[in-house]
C-alpha positions in Angstrom: -95.0 15.8 -8.8 -95.8 16.2 -5.2 -95.6 13.4 -2.6 -99.4 13.3 -2.5 -99.6 12.9 -6.2 -97.0 10.2 -6.2 -99.1 8.4 -3.6 -102.5 8.9 -5.4 -101.2 8.4 -9.0 -98.4 5.8 -8.6 -98.3 4.0 -5.2 -101.9 3.6 -4.4 -103.0 2.3 -7.9 -100.1 -0.1 -8.0 -101.0 -1.5 -4.5 -104.6 -1.8 -5.4 -103.7 -4.1 -8.4 -101.9 -6.4 -5.9 -104.7 -6.2 -3.3 -107.5 -6.7 -5.9 -105.8 -9.5 -7.9 -106.7 -12.3 -5.4 -109.8 -12.6 -3.5 -112.3 -15.1 -2.0 -115.8 -13.8 -2.2 -118.3 -15.6 -0.1 -122.0 -15.5 -1.2 -125.1 -17.4 -0.4 -124.2 -19.7 -3.4 -120.7 -20.4 -2.0 -117.2 -19.2 -2.6 -116.0 -17.4 -5.7 -112.2 -17.4 -6.1 -110.6 -14.5 -8.0 -107.1 -14.8 -9.2 -105.0 -13.9 -12.3 -105.6 -16.4 -15.0 -104.1 -15.0 -18.2 -100.6 -14.0 -18.9 -101.9 -10.4 -19.3 -103.4 -10.5 -15.8 -100.3 -11.9 -14.3 -98.2 -9.2 -16.2 -100.4 -6.5 -14.7 -99.7 -7.8 -11.2 -96.0 -8.0 -12.1 -95.9 -4.4 -13.4 -97.8 -3.1 -10.4 -95.2 -4.8 -8.0 -92.3 -3.4 -10.1 -93.9 0.1 -9.9 -94.1 -0.3 -6.0 -90.5 -1.4 -6.0 -89.4 1.6 -8.0 -91.6 3.8 -5.8 -88.8 3.6 -3.2 -86.6 5.8 -5.3 -89.6 8.3 -5.9 -90.1 8.5 -2.1 -86.5 9.2 -1.4 -86.2 12.2 -3.9 -85.3 15.5 -2.2 -88.5 17.4 -1.3 -90.4 14.2 -0.7 -88.5 12.5 2.1 -89.8 13.4 5.5 -86.8 12.5 7.6 -83.8 10.3 7.0 -83.9 7.2 9.1 -87.6 6.3 9.5 -88.7 7.5 6.0 -85.9 5.6 4.3 -86.7 2.4 6.3 -90.4 2.7 5.4 -89.6 3.1 1.7 -87.3 0.1 1.9 -90.0 -1.9 3.7 -92.5 -1.1 0.9 -89.9 -2.2 -1.8 -89.2 -5.4 0.1 -92.9 -6.2 0.4 -93.3 -5.5 -3.3 -90.4 -7.8 -4.1 -92.5 -10.7 -2.6 -95.4 -9.8 -4.8 -93.2 -9.5 -7.8 -91.8 -13.1 -7.2 -95.3 -14.5 -6.6 -96.4 -13.0 -9.9 -93.4 -14.3 -11.8 -94.1 -17.7 -10.3 -97.8 -17.4 -10.9 -98.3 -18.4 -7.3 -101.8 -17.4 -6.3 -101.3 -18.4 -2.6 -98.0 -16.4 -2.3 -99.6 -13.4 -4.1 -102.5 -13.5 -1.6 -100.1 -13.5 1.3 -97.9 -10.8 -0.3 -100.9 -8.5 -0.3 -100.9 -8.5 3.5 -97.2 -7.8 3.5 -97.7 -4.7 1.2 -100.6 -3.7 3.3 -98.6 -3.9 6.5 -95.8 -1.8 4.9 -98.2 0.8 3.8 -100.1 0.9 7.2 -96.8 1.2 9.1 -95.8 4.2 7.1 -99.2 5.8 7.2 -99.3 5.4 11.0 -96.3 7.7 11.2 -96.8 9.9 8.1 -100.3 10.8 7.1 -99.9 11.7 3.4 
């Protein structure tokens, strides 16, 4: 797979699961809180976080890495951010999961600011 395919087929979908798992939707009728409720929903978040953690290895394979120092650090930052999401999912901690989404977003944004994939 190409780097673009890894991003589109593995990393982006996994990150989306984390980002879309917790939300506060404000309407005219008030707030609607979205969060995993069932074991299956928590497992989906856990699995997505695990995929992001393992994506570090996919990003470091020969032919995908862009340069040594910065690329390796960015891949590590993604894995570390995903570890936070994994721990939140395992603990079924909605607030921690919500916060971890920002950490994953920041890791992705920092990498994309340097490397447009």
